[in-house]
Each structure stands twice: as C-alpha cells, then as structure tokens.
Residue, then its C-alpha position, 0 to 999 in steps of 0.5 A: m427468945k423462944k426455944r425451937k422444938r427439935r425434931t426427933k429422929n423418929h419424926r424424920q423417919h416417918s415424914w414420907l408416910a402422909p404423901m404415900a397414904l394420900a397416893g394409896i387412897a387416890l389409887l384405891s378410889l380410881a380402881v373402885w371407879a373403873t371396876s364399877r364402870t366395867t360391871q355396869a357395862s357388862s350387865t346391860v349389853k344386848p347379845d346381837a352381833a350387829v344391831d341397827g341401834g338407837p338411843d336405847l343401846a347400852l355399852a359393849k362388853p369388855d371383851t367386845v368393841r362397838i363400832l358406830i358407822q355414820t354417813s355425812p351427809p346422812r343418807r341411806a347406805t349399805v355397809r359391807w365387810g368383804r362379802k358379808r353385809l353388816g347392815v344398812i345405815r338408816p338416817p338419823r340412826p347410825l349402824f352399830v357393829e359389835r366385834p370381839r376386841d383386838s380381832g383385827p382391822m375391818d375393811l369396810v365398803i360403804k355404798a349409797s346411791g348417787y354417791l361414790t363408793v367409799r372404802t375405809r378401815a375400822y379398828t377393834f382396839s376400842d370402841s370407835r366411831v367411823i363417820v364417812k363423808l359421801t361425795p357425789p360423782e360430779e365433785k370427785s375432782k375435789l378428793f385428795g389423790y384425784r387424777e383426771e382420766p387419760v384421753p384414749s389415743i388412737d396411736g396407742g401412746v406413741p408420740p408423733a414424729p417430729p416435723p421435717q426441718g429444711p428441704p426434703m432429702p432426695l432418696p438414693a438411687p437403687a443399686p443395679t442388680a445382677p441376674a442371680p446365677t443359676a445352678p446347672a440341672p442335675t443329670a441322670p446317670a447312664q445305665 
C-alpha cells in the first residue's frame, strides 16, 4: 500500500490563489480590449453634427451618440426634430445624426411624399438605429390604433326621437281665459 502524501496547512491556505489569478488576467484583458475600442473610435470621428453618410463614416466619439435613420421601403424623406430640419434620407443611404450622449429623447417627424407622416422617438443613451415603416394613405386602416372617421351628421349628434307607439293622443283643449283686469287711470290732483 502506497502512502498518501498529506497536504500541509500551507497548501490549504493558498488554494484560492490560482482561480483568483485567472480571474484577474481575464479582467485585465477585457479592460485592454475596451480601452482600445474607445481610443480607436475617438480618433476616426468627423466633426459634423448631422451628416448624410455612407460607408466611409467611422464610429462616434464616446461623449456623443450616432443615430442612424432609415425608411422602409427605401424612399426619399425629410427628417425634422421640432422646427429644425435634420436632413434628407436619400436611398440607399441612411441619414446619420450625431448628438451629445444622454441629451434626452428626440421626437422626430419623417415626411415622404405619397406616404403618411410618421412621428417617432430616438433616444441618446447609446448608438441606435431607427427604421421607419412608411404607410400609403390607402393602407392606413392596417395601422394599430386606426379609427374610422365619423360621418358628419346634420343634427349635431342628437339621437332621433323614437317613433310613436299606438294611436296618437288627442291634444288637451285649451283652458278658457278671463279678460285681464285693467287698472283705473290715474287722476290728476285738483289745484
């Protein structure tokens, strides 16, 4: 029978060291990878605030976000943010808008000729992609929340009176009226 080697007290105290070293190496490599991505992104950004872009555009700076806006089906469309015109979507290229990070939501209005106007919201938490589905006016009944337009009525919405049931009721006879009393004419005092 072989003798088993006894583990010493010193070995038990340092058994946690190997897994912790492995976890530390993994965290360090993750930090190096993340740093290289942000350095690469900040060195290749164009300074324009809103750009009609193409494939040559690089990543956004870390303190800004890039919002990509497209239409489906691809059509020429105007994009507005309130009164400000952000740009025009010219297919096949999308519209790129660069905004400060966490600057609040953007309520966008997209208009394309021959289609219904679309209102949507874009967020500035991170880089995002907004694809807007364009709907022709004749297909508006397929949209969620669609309601048929009410038919205008002549009577202002008052419901019609119910039809009379049974024979018509005779009108009551008017009550006799007595002549109204007349007041005596005022007399002038004698002088």
